[in-house]
C-alpha positions as protocol buffer text, in pm:
chain_id: "A"
residue {
  index: 1
  type: MET
  ca { x: 3376 y: 1398 z: 3442 }
}
residue {
  index: 2
  type: ARG
  ca { x: 2518 y: 974 z: 3595 }
}
residue {
  index: 3
  type: ALA
  ca { x: 2393 y: 1009 z: 3917 }
}
residue {
  index: 4
  type: CYS
  ca { x: 2440 y: 1312 z: 4129 }
}
residue {
  index: 5
  type: ASP
  ca { x: 2689 y: 1349 z: 4421 }
}
residue {
  index: 6
  type: GLY
  ca { x: 2719 y: 1675 z: 4616 }
}
residue {
  index: 7
  type: ALA
  ca { x: 3054 y: 1597 z: 4776 }
}
residue {
  index: 8
  type: ARG
  ca { x: 3329 y: 1862 z: 4767 }
}
residue {
  index: 9
  type: PRO
  ca { x: 3670 y: 1800 z: 4619 }
}
residue {
  index: 10
  type: ALA
  ca { x: 3948 y: 1773 z: 4876 }
}
residue {
  index: 11
  type: THR
  ca { x: 4202 y: 2056 z: 4890 }
}
residue {
  index: 12
  type: ARG
  ca { x: 4530 y: 1940 z: 4739 }
}
residue {
  index: 13
  type: ARG
  ca { x: 4794 y: 2048 z: 4983 }
}
residue {
  index: 14
  type: GLY
  ca { x: 5168 y: 2077 z: 4984 }
}
residue {
  index: 15
  type: SER
  ca { x: 5224 y: 2084 z: 4604 }
}
residue {
  index: 16
  type: LEU
  ca { x: 5361 y: 2356 z: 4374 }
}
residue {
  index: 17
  type: LEU
  ca { x: 5140 y: 2445 z: 4092 }
}
residue {
  index: 18
  type: THR
  ca { x: 5387 y: 2367 z: 3822 }
}
residue {
  index: 19
  type: LEU
  ca { x: 5133 y: 2368 z: 3547 }
}
residue {
  index: 20
  type: ALA
  ca { x: 5093 y: 2736 z: 3601 }
}
residue {
  index: 21
  type: ALA
  ca { x: 5448 y: 2824 z: 3686 }
}
residue {
  index: 22
  type: LEU
  ca { x: 5585 y: 3027 z: 3393 }
}
residue {
  index: 23
  type: ALA
  ca { x: 5946 y: 3120 z: 3350 }
}
residue {
  index: 24
  type: ILE
  ca { x: 5956 y: 3430 z: 3126 }
}
residue {
  index: 25
  type: GLY
  ca { x: 6296 y: 3539 z: 3004 }
}
residue {
  index: 26
  type: ALA
  ca { x: 6200 y: 3873 z: 2863 }
}
residue {
  index: 27
  type: GLY
  ca { x: 6226 y: 3723 z: 2512 }
}
residue {
  index: 28
  type: LEU
  ca { x: 6553 y: 3541 z: 2589 }
}
residue {
  index: 29
  type: LEU
  ca { x: 6426 y: 3197 z: 2677 }
}
residue {
  index: 30
  type: ALA
  ca { x: 6727 y: 3041 z: 2516 }
}
residue {
  index: 31
  type: HIS
  ca { x: 6923 y: 3144 z: 2825 }
}
residue {
  index: 32
  type: ARG
  ca { x: 6930 y: 2917 z: 3133 }
}
residue {
  index: 33
  type: PRO
  ca { x: 6645 y: 3039 z: 3359 }
}
residue {
  index: 34
  type: ALA
  ca { x: 6712 y: 3130 z: 3717 }
}
residue {
  index: 35
  type: ALA
  ca { x: 6590 y: 2893 z: 3986 }
}
residue {
  index: 36
  type: ALA
  ca { x: 6253 y: 2998 z: 4146 }
}
residue {
  index: 37
  type: GLN
  ca { x: 6317 y: 3207 z: 4457 }
}
residue {
  index: 38
  type: VAL
  ca { x: 5977 y: 3158 z: 4618 }
}
residue {
  index: 39
  type: SER
  ca { x: 5741 y: 2867 z: 4671 }
}
residue {
  index: 40
  type: VAL
  ca { x: 5369 y: 2826 z: 4763 }
}
residue {
  index: 41
  type: ASP
  ca { x: 5219 y: 2562 z: 4988 }
}
residue {
  index: 42
  type: GLU
  ca { x: 4892 y: 2519 z: 4809 }
}
residue {
  index: 43
  type: ALA
  ca { x: 4798 y: 2434 z: 4451 }
}
residue {
  index: 44
  type: GLU
  ca { x: 4423 y: 2471 z: 4493 }
}
residue {
  index: 45
  type: LEU
  ca { x: 4176 y: 2640 z: 4735 }
}
residue {
  index: 46
  type: PHE
  ca { x: 3801 y: 2562 z: 4760 }
}
residue {
  index: 47
  type: LEU
  ca { x: 3570 y: 2817 z: 4907 }
}
residue {
  index: 48
  type: ASP
  ca { x: 3197 y: 2813 z: 4997 }
}
residue {
  index: 49
  type: PRO
  ca { x: 2985 y: 3132 z: 4974 }
}
residue {
  index: 50
  type: SER
  ca { x: 2725 y: 3008 z: 5204 }
}
residue {
  index: 51
  type: GLY
  ca { x: 2714 y: 3117 z: 5560 }
}
residue {
  index: 52
  type: SER
  ca { x: 2817 y: 2791 z: 5707 }
}
residue {
  index: 53
  type: GLY
  ca { x: 3094 y: 2732 z: 5453 }
}
residue {
  index: 54
  type: ARG
  ca { x: 3458 y: 2819 z: 5422 }
}
residue {
  index: 55
  type: ARG
  ca { x: 3452 y: 3181 z: 5297 }
}
residue {
  index: 56
  type: VAL
  ca { x: 3813 y: 3269 z: 5381 }
}
residue {
  index: 57
  type: GLY
  ca { x: 4123 y: 3078 z: 5269 }
}
residue {
  index: 58
  type: SER
  ca { x: 4494 y: 3138 z: 5268 }
}
residue {
  index: 59
  type: PHE
  ca { x: 4824 y: 3014 z: 5123 }
}
residue {
  index: 60
  type: ASP
  ca { x: 5183 y: 3074 z: 5238 }
}
residue {
  index: 61
  type: ILE
  ca { x: 5460 y: 3212 z: 5028 }
}
residue {
  index: 62
  type: THR
  ca { x: 5816 y: 3118 z: 5124 }
}
residue {
  index: 63
  type: ASN
  ca { x: 6130 y: 3281 z: 5018 }
}
residue {
  index: 64
  type: GLU
  ca { x: 6359 y: 2987 z: 4949 }
}
residue {
  index: 65
  type: GLY
  ca { x: 6658 y: 3203 z: 4873 }
}
residue {
  index: 66
  type: SER
  ca { x: 6888 y: 3430 z: 5072 }
}
residue {
  index: 67
  type: ASP
  ca { x: 6813 y: 3759 z: 4898 }
}
residue {
  index: 68
  type: VAL
  ca { x: 6508 y: 3978 z: 4952 }
}
residue {
  index: 69
  type: ALA
  ca { x: 6230 y: 3888 z: 4716 }
}
residue {
  index: 70
  type: GLN
  ca { x: 5979 y: 4143 z: 4578 }
}
residue {
  index: 71
  type: VAL
  ca { x: 5650 y: 3958 z: 4530 }
}
residue {
  index: 72
  type: ASN
  ca { x: 5334 y: 4066 z: 4355 }
}
residue {
  index: 73
  type: ILE
  ca { x: 5010 y: 3869 z: 4394 }
}
residue {
  index: 74
  type: TYR
  ca { x: 4716 y: 3923 z: 4162 }
}
residue {
  index: 75
  type: LEU
  ca { x: 4416 y: 3742 z: 4022 }
}
residue {
  index: 76
  type: SER
  ca { x: 4381 y: 3609 z: 3662 }
}
residue {
  index: 77
  type: ASP
  ca { x: 4124 y: 3405 z: 3475 }
}
residue {
  index: 78
  type: TRP
  ca { x: 4193 y: 3056 z: 3346 }
}
residue {
  index: 79
  type: ASP
  ca { x: 4033 y: 2756 z: 3185 }
}
residue {
  index: 80
  type: ARG
  ca { x: 4142 y: 2446 z: 2988 }
}
residue {
  index: 81
  type: GLN
  ca { x: 4126 y: 2357 z: 2625 }
}
residue {
  index: 82
  type: ASP
  ca { x: 3981 y: 2017 z: 2541 }
}
residue {
  index: 83
  type: ASN
  ca { x: 4332 y: 1877 z: 2519 }
}
residue {
  index: 84
  type: GLY
  ca { x: 4403 y: 1977 z: 2871 }
}
residue {
  index: 85
  type: GLU
  ca { x: 4626 y: 2282 z: 2803 }
}
residue {
  index: 86
  type: HIS
  ca { x: 4567 y: 2587 z: 3018 }
}
residue {
  index: 87
  type: ARG
  ca { x: 4460 y: 2922 z: 2892 }
}
residue {
  index: 88
  type: PHE
  ca { x: 4505 y: 3239 z: 3092 }
}
residue {
  index: 89
  type: ALA
  ca { x: 4330 y: 3582 z: 3051 }
}
residue {
  index: 90
  type: PRO
  ca { x: 4298 y: 3913 z: 3239 }
}
residue {
  index: 91
  type: SER
  ca { x: 4091 y: 3884 z: 3548 }
}
residue {
  index: 92
  type: GLY
  ca { x: 3716 y: 3934 z: 3500 }
}
residue {
  index: 93
  type: THR
  ca { x: 3717 y: 3847 z: 3121 }
}
residue {
  index: 94
  type: MET
  ca { x: 3616 y: 3485 z: 3118 }
}
residue {
  index: 95
  type: PRO
  ca { x: 3252 y: 3377 z: 3181 }
}
residue {
  index: 96
  type: ASN
  ca { x: 3319 y: 3179 z: 3492 }
}
residue {
  index: 97
  type: SER
  ca { x: 3564 y: 3423 z: 3655 }
}
residue {
  index: 98
  type: CYS
  ca { x: 3559 y: 3475 z: 4034 }
}
residue {
  index: 99
  type: ALA
  ca { x: 3697 y: 3829 z: 3993 }
}
residue {
  index: 100
  type: PRO
  ca { x: 3384 y: 4000 z: 4136 }
}
residue {
  index: 101
  type: HIS
  ca { x: 3390 y: 3785 z: 4448 }
}
residue {
  index: 102
  type: VAL
  ca { x: 3757 y: 3725 z: 4554 }
}
residue {
  index: 103
  type: ARG
  ca { x: 3994 y: 3960 z: 4728 }
}
residue {
  index: 104
  type: LEU
  ca { x: 4356 y: 3900 z: 4798 }
}
residue {
  index: 105
  type: PHE
  ca { x: 4570 y: 4053 z: 5077 }
}
residue {
  index: 106
  type: PRO
  ca { x: 4838 y: 4155 z: 5060 }
}
residue {
  index: 107
  type: GLN
  ca { x: 4888 y: 4215 z: 4691 }
}
residue {
  index: 108
  type: SER
  ca { x: 5265 y: 4294 z: 4722 }
}
residue {
  index: 109
  type: LEU
  ca { x: 5533 y: 4226 z: 4969 }
}
residue {
  index: 110
  type: ARG
  ca { x: 5904 y: 4228 z: 5035 }
}
residue {
  index: 111
  type: LEU
  ca { x: 6005 y: 3891 z: 5174 }
}
residue {
  index: 112
  type: GLN
  ca { x: 6333 y: 3841 z: 5354 }
}
residue {
  index: 113
  type: GLY
  ca { x: 6530 y: 3531 z: 5267 }
}
residue {
  index: 114
  type: GLY
  ca { x: 6410 y: 3220 z: 5449 }
}
residue {
  index: 115
  type: ARG
  ca { x: 6090 y: 3397 z: 5570 }
}
residue {
  index: 116
  type: ARG
  ca { x: 5728 y: 3299 z: 5507 }
}
residue {
  index: 117
  type: GLN
  ca { x: 5416 y: 3504 z: 5487 }
}
residue {
  index: 118
  type: ALA
  ca { x: 5048 y: 3410 z: 5442 }
}
residue {
  index: 119
  type: VAL
  ca { x: 4818 y: 3554 z: 5165 }
}
residue {
  index: 120
  type: ARG
  ca { x: 4453 y: 3585 z: 5264 }
}
residue {
  index: 121
  type: VAL
  ca { x: 4183 y: 3486 z: 5006 }
}
residue {
  index: 122
  type: GLU
  ca { x: 3847 y: 3613 z: 5099 }
}
residue {
  index: 123
  type: LEU
  ca { x: 3502 y: 3600 z: 4943 }
}
residue {
  index: 124
  type: THR
  ca { x: 3283 y: 3911 z: 4923 }
}
residue {
  index: 125
  type: GLY
  ca { x: 2944 y: 3968 z: 4765 }
}
residue {
  index: 126
  type: ALA
  ca { x: 2918 y: 3596 z: 4673 }
}
residue {
  index: 127
  type: ASP
  ca { x: 2599 y: 3506 z: 4872 }
}
residue {
  index: 128
  type: SER
  ca { x: 2384 y: 3498 z: 4560 }
}
residue {
  index: 129
  type: LEU
  ca { x: 2612 y: 3264 z: 4360 }
}
residue {
  index: 130
  type: THR
  ca { x: 2434 y: 2955 z: 4231 }
}
residue {
  index: 131
  type: SER
  ca { x: 2706 y: 2818 z: 4007 }
}
residue {
  index: 132
  type: ALA
  ca { x: 3077 y: 2753 z: 4045 }
}
residue {
  index: 133
  type: CYS
  ca { x: 3338 y: 3004 z: 3948 }
}
residue {
  index: 134
  type: TRP
  ca { x: 3722 y: 2985 z: 3931 }
}
residue {
  index: 135
  type: SER
  ca { x: 4023 y: 3211 z: 3915 }
}
residue {
  index: 136
  type: ILE
  ca { x: 4394 y: 3176 z: 3975 }
}
residue {
  index: 137
  type: ALA
  ca { x: 4616 y: 3378 z: 4216 }
}
residue {
  index: 138
  type: PHE
  ca { x: 4946 y: 3443 z: 4055 }
}
residue {
  index: 139
  type: VAL
  ca { x: 5253 y: 3493 z: 4272 }
}
residue {
  index: 140
  type: GLU
  ca { x: 5508 y: 3678 z: 4059 }
}
residue {
  index: 141
  type: THR
  ca { x: 5873 y: 3751 z: 4124 }
}
residue {
  index: 142
  type: SER
  ca { x: 6167 y: 3868 z: 3919 }
}
residue {
  index: 143
  type: ALA
  ca { x: 6537 y: 3775 z: 3935 }
}
residue {
  index: 144
  type: LEU
  ca { x: 6835 y: 3941 z: 3770 }
}
residue {
  index: 145
  type: GLN
  ca { x: 7085 y: 3712 z: 3607 }
}
residue {
  index: 146
  type: LYS
  ca { x: 7414 y: 3853 z: 3498 }
}
residue {
  index: 147
  type: GLY
  ca { x: 7601 y: 3727 z: 3195 }
}
residue {
  index: 148
  type: THR
  ca { x: 7896 y: 3829 z: 2985 }
}
residue {
  index: 149
  type: GLY
  ca { x: 7825 y: 4188 z: 2894 }
}
residue {
  index: 150
  type: ARG
  ca { x: 7450 y: 4171 z: 2955 }
}
residue {
  index: 151
  type: GLN
  ca { x: 7193 y: 4124 z: 3221 }
}
residue {
  index: 152
  type: VAL
  ca { x: 6866 y: 3930 z: 3179 }
}
residue {
  index: 153
  type: THR
  ca { x: 6563 y: 3963 z: 3410 }
}
residue {
  index: 154
  type: TYR
  ca { x: 6357 y: 3645 z: 3458 }
}
residue {
  index: 155
  type: VAL
  ca { x: 6002 y: 3677 z: 3576 }
}
residue {
  index: 156
  type: THR
  ca { x: 5857 y: 3362 z: 3746 }
}
residue {
  index: 157
  type: ARG
  ca { x: 5486 y: 3312 z: 3819 }
}
residue {
  index: 158
  type: LEU
  ca { x: 5344 y: 3049 z: 4048 }
}
residue {
  index: 159
  type: GLY
  ca { x: 4974 y: 2986 z: 4054 }
}
residue {
  index: 160
  type: VAL
  ca { x: 4722 y: 2886 z: 4324 }
}
residue {
  index: 161
  type: LYS
  ca { x: 4383 y: 2795 z: 4166 }
}
residue {
  index: 162
  type: ILE
  ca { x: 4080 y: 2923 z: 4347 }
}
residue {
  index: 163
  type: TYR
  ca { x: 3737 y: 2757 z: 4319 }
}
residue {
  index: 164
  type: VAL
  ca { x: 3420 y: 2899 z: 4464 }
}
residue {
  index: 165
  type: LEU
  ca { x: 3152 y: 2627 z: 4502 }
}
residue {
  index: 166
  type: PRO
  ca { x: 2811 y: 2712 z: 4625 }
}
residue {
  index: 167
  type: PRO
  ca { x: 2624 y: 2432 z: 4812 }
}
residue {
  index: 168
  type: GLY
  ca { x: 2396 y: 2190 z: 4619 }
}
residue {
  index: 169
  type: LEU
  ca { x: 2626 y: 2148 z: 4315 }
}
residue {
  index: 170
  type: THR
  ca { x: 2647 y: 1790 z: 4190 }
}
residue {
  index: 171
  type: LYS
  ca { x: 2908 y: 1561 z: 4015 }
}
residue {
  index: 172
  type: GLU
  ca { x: 2769 y: 1451 z: 3689 }
}
residue {
  index: 173
  type: GLY
  ca { x: 2950 y: 1346 z: 3366 }
}
residue {
  index: 174
  type: GLU
  ca { x: 2926 y: 1135 z: 3050 }
}
residue {
  index: 175
  type: VAL
  ca { x: 3135 y: 976 z: 2783 }
}
residue {
  index: 176
  type: GLU
  ca { x: 3006 y: 1189 z: 2499 }
}
residue {
  index: 177
  type: ASP
  ca { x: 3196 y: 1021 z: 2214 }
}
residue {
  index: 178
  type: ILE
  ca { x: 3458 y: 753 z: 2149 }
}
residue {
  index: 179
  type: VAL
  ca { x: 3617 y: 708 z: 1807 }
}
residue {
  index: 180
  type: ALA
  ca { x: 3892 y: 491 z: 1678 }
}
residue {
  index: 181
  type: PRO
  ca { x: 4086 y: 634 z: 1378 }
}
residue {
  index: 182
  type: PRO
  ca { x: 4415 y: 461 z: 1281 }
}
residue {
  index: 183
  type: GLY
  ca { x: 4721 y: 596 z: 1462 }
}
residue {
  index: 184
  type: ASP
  ca { x: 5023 y: 742 z: 1273 }
}
residue {
  index: 185
  type: SER
  ca { x: 5223 y: 433 z: 1343 }
}
residue {
  index: 186
  type: GLY
  ca { x: 4961 y: 201 z: 1202 }
}
residue {
  index: 187
  type: ARG
  ca { x: 4826 y: 114 z: 1554 }
}
residue {
  index: 188
  type: THR
  ca { x: 4475 y: 225 z: 1644 }
}
residue {
  index: 189
  type: ARG
  ca { x: 4420 y: 506 z: 1883 }
}
residue {
  index: 190
  type: LEU
  ca { x: 4096 y: 564 z: 2074 }
}
residue {
  index: 191
  type: THR
  ca { x: 3991 y: 922 z: 2134 }
}
residue {
  index: 192
  type: ILE
  ca { x: 3747 y: 954 z: 2423 }
}
residue {
  index: 193
  type: THR
  ca { x: 3550 y: 1276 z: 2477 }
}
residue {
  index: 194
  type: PHE
  ca { x: 3432 y: 1324 z: 2834 }
}
residue {
  index: 195
  type: HIS
  ca { x: 3179 y: 1597 z: 2926 }
}
residue {
  index: 196
  type: ASP
  ca { x: 3136 y: 1742 z: 3268 }
}
residue {
  index: 197
  type: VAL
  ca { x: 2763 y: 1812 z: 3270 }
}
residue {
  index: 198
  type: GLY
  ca { x: 2730 y: 1884 z: 3648 }
}
residue {
  index: 199
  type: GLY
  ca { x: 2831 y: 2178 z: 3859 }
}
residue {
  index: 200
  type: LEU
  ca { x: 3149 y: 2066 z: 4022 }
}
residue {
  index: 201
  type: PRO
  ca { x: 3504 y: 2035 z: 3885 }
}
residue {
  index: 202
  type: LEU
  ca { x: 3591 y: 1669 z: 3835 }
}
residue {
  index: 203
  type: ARG
  ca { x: 3890 y: 1446 z: 3845 }
}
residue {
  index: 204
  type: VAL
  ca { x: 3836 y: 1152 z: 3615 }
}
residue {
  index: 205
  type: ARG
  ca { x: 4024 y: 814 z: 3586 }
}
residue {
  index: 206
  type: GLY
  ca { x: 3932 y: 484 z: 3450 }
}
residue {
  index: 207
  type: THR
  ca { x: 4012 y: 160 z: 3253 }
}
residue {
  index: 208
  type: ILE
  ca { x: 3949 y: 35 z: 2907 }
}
residue {
  index: 209
  type: GLU
  ca { x: 3861 y: -331 z: 2856 }
}
residue {
  index: 210
  type: TYR
  ca { x: 3922 y: -499 z: 2519 }
}
residue {
  index: 211
  type: ARG
  ca { x: 3662 y: -789 z: 2489 }
}
residue {
  index: 212
  type: ARG
  ca { x: 3648 y: -1071 z: 2239 }
}
residue {
  index: 213
  type: PRO
  ca { x: 3329 y: -1177 z: 2061 }
}
residue {
  index: 214
  type: ASP
  ca { x: 3261 y: -1425 z: 2342 }
}
residue {
  index: 215
  type: ASN
  ca { x: 3277 y: -1139 z: 2597 }
}
residue {
  index: 216
  type: SER
  ca { x: 3604 y: -1254 z: 2754 }
}
residue {
  index: 217
  type: VAL
  ca { x: 3857 y: -985 z: 2830 }
}
residue {
  index: 218
  type: ALA
  ca { x: 4161 y: -990 z: 2604 }
}
residue {
  index: 219
  type: ALA
  ca { x: 4344 y: -696 z: 2758 }
}
residue {
  index: 220
  type: THR
  ca { x: 4290 y: -400 z: 2996 }
}
residue {
  index: 221
  type: ASP
  ca { x: 4447 y: -57 z: 2999 }
}
residue {
  index: 222
  type: SER
  ca { x: 4430 y: 245 z: 3244 }
}
residue {
  index: 223
  type: VAL
  ca { x: 4318 y: 595 z: 3175 }
}
residue {
  index: 224
  type: ALA
  ca { x: 4537 y: 831 z: 3372 }
}
residue {
  index: 225
  type: GLU
  ca { x: 4358 y: 1082 z: 3596 }
}
residue {
  index: 226
  type: PHE
  ca { x: 4263 y: 1406 z: 3425 }
}
residue {
  index: 227
  type: PRO
  ca { x: 4073 y: 1715 z: 3548 }
}
residue {
  index: 228
  type: VAL
  ca { x: 3763 y: 1866 z: 3382 }
}
residue {
  index: 229
  type: LEU
  ca { x: 3587 y: 2197 z: 3466 }
}
residue {
  index: 230
  type: PRO
  ca { x: 3206 y: 2225 z: 3492 }
}
residue {
  index: 231
  type: GLY
  ca { x: 3055 y: 2240 z: 3150 }
}
residue {
  index: 232
  type: ALA
  ca { x: 3379 y: 2159 z: 2969 }
}
residue {
  index: 233
  type: ARG
  ca { x: 3483 y: 1868 z: 2755 }
}
residue {
  index: 234
  type: ARG
  ca { x: 3817 y: 1678 z: 2764 }
}
residue {
  index: 235
  type: ARG
  ca { x: 3955 y: 1468 z: 2488 }
}
residue {
  index: 236
  type: VAL
  ca { x: 4189 y: 1185 z: 2579 }
}
residue {
  index: 237
  type: ALA
  ca { x: 4380 y: 963 z: 2332 }
}
residue {
  index: 238
  type: ILE
  ca { x: 4469 y: 604 z: 2420 }
}
residue {
  index: 239
  type: THR
  ca { x: 4675 y: 370 z: 2203 }
}
residue {
  index: 240
  type: VAL
  ca { x: 4524 y: 26 z: 2169 }
}
residue {
  index: 241
  type: PRO
  ca { x: 4769 y: -245 z: 2306 }
}
residue {
  index: 242
  type: ARG
  ca { x: 4893 y: -516 z: 2079 }
}
residue {
  index: 243
  type: LEU
  ca { x: 4633 y: -776 z: 2031 }
}
residue {
  index: 244
  type: ALA
  ca { x: 4595 y: -1088 z: 1821 }
}
residue {
  index: 245
  type: ARG
  ca { x: 4425 y: -1037 z: 1483 }
}
residue {
  index: 246
  type: GLY
  ca { x: 4051 y: -1024 z: 1504 }
}
residue {
  index: 247
  type: SER
  ca { x: 3750 y: -819 z: 1616 }
}
residue {
  index: 248
  type: TYR
  ca { x: 3712 y: -668 z: 1967 }
}
residue {
  index: 249
  type: VAL
  ca { x: 3496 y: -428 z: 2155 }
}
residue {
  index: 250
  type: ALA
  ca { x: 3669 y: -153 z: 2347 }
}
residue {
  index: 251
  type: LEU
  ca { x: 3472 y: -69 z: 2666 }
}
residue {
  index: 252
  type: ALA
  ca { x: 3572 y: 260 z: 2841 }
}
residue {
  index: 253
  type: LEU
  ca { x: 3479 y: 287 z: 3203 }
}
residue {
  index: 254
  type: LEU
  ca { x: 3545 y: 629 z: 3360 }
}
residue {
  index: 255
  type: ASP
  ca { x: 3511 y: 706 z: 3732 }
}
residue {
  index: 256
  type: TYR
  ca { x: 3443 y: 1074 z: 3799 }
}
residue {
  index: 257
  type: GLY
  ca { x: 3371 y: 1042 z: 4170 }
}
residue {
  index: 258
  type: GLY
  ca { x: 2988 y: 1034 z: 4132 }
}
residue {
  index: 259
  type: ALA
  ca { x: 2742 y: 762 z: 4208 }
}
residue {
  index: 260
  type: GLU
  ca { x: 2782 y: 596 z: 3866 }
}
residue {
  index: 261
  type: ILE
  ca { x: 3056 y: 508 z: 3622 }
}
residue {
  index: 262
  type: ALA
  ca { x: 3047 y: 675 z: 3281 }
}
residue {
  index: 263
  type: ALA
  ca { x: 3081 y: 411 z: 3011 }
}
residue {
  index: 264
  type: ALA
  ca { x: 3089 y: 379 z: 2632 }
}
residue {
  index: 265
  type: GLN
  ca { x: 3212 y: 126 z: 2383 }
}
residue {
  index: 266
  type: ILE
  ca { x: 3319 y: 92 z: 2024 }
}
residue {
  index: 267
  type: PRO
  ca { x: 3413 y: -199 z: 1786 }
}
residue {
  index: 268
  type: VAL
  ca { x: 3788 y: -230 z: 1719 }
}
residue {
  index: 269
  type: ARG
  ca { x: 3934 y: -438 z: 1435 }
}
residue {
  index: 270
  type: VAL
  ca { x: 4292 y: -558 z: 1453 }
}
residue {
  index: 271
  type: PRO
  ca { x: 4415 y: -648 z: 1103 }
}
């Protein structure tokens, strides 16, 4: 996700956290799920436990429907697998959980149709934190959908990620490995392993250059942006573009927002 950079990530406003929005049909997912009744106006919140930092944040819940919505708000733990998929666990059970330091208010509310209400996210007892922690605030509602001779209740969860970032943390990362096993279709796929070795969550993007033996560039490809948590690894697979037969060097250049670019290369043979 090098040199050090203590800059804070920017808050990502105005987007729904679809990657943590779960439609749960009480075991009946084959049925058409009901449309989400509520929305949130933040996907991520960044808080600073230092006296001069932002110790209190908030996000708004809006009832997009016309019926009254019963809303429950609660903390959960989360992280990502190395393929980017999310994992969720009960609050306070993961090593980097913010559960001891984050309080939500209110934790439940009845929201009239078309109305909006703020949820307060406050730090407490976090003054001694020296490393980052993260949790997620789930906003949960249920909707009853009637069918022929039966009723199905759908539970919808929207998530707002909460990061607590003490001052002095740095952006550091490295390309830990790059391999080129043949792809299933006969085309080569590069697998890049990126390691966030710093203290801040990173958003990484980059390019791959395919260079001929004379060092000229035969082709370039982009690496779509991906997030990585502190201490975590992320594996990204890239299909090598169609190149003329011969030998090349694939040079991966990944920008994680620090002072340097993380780079690695590997020989690639096109038969």
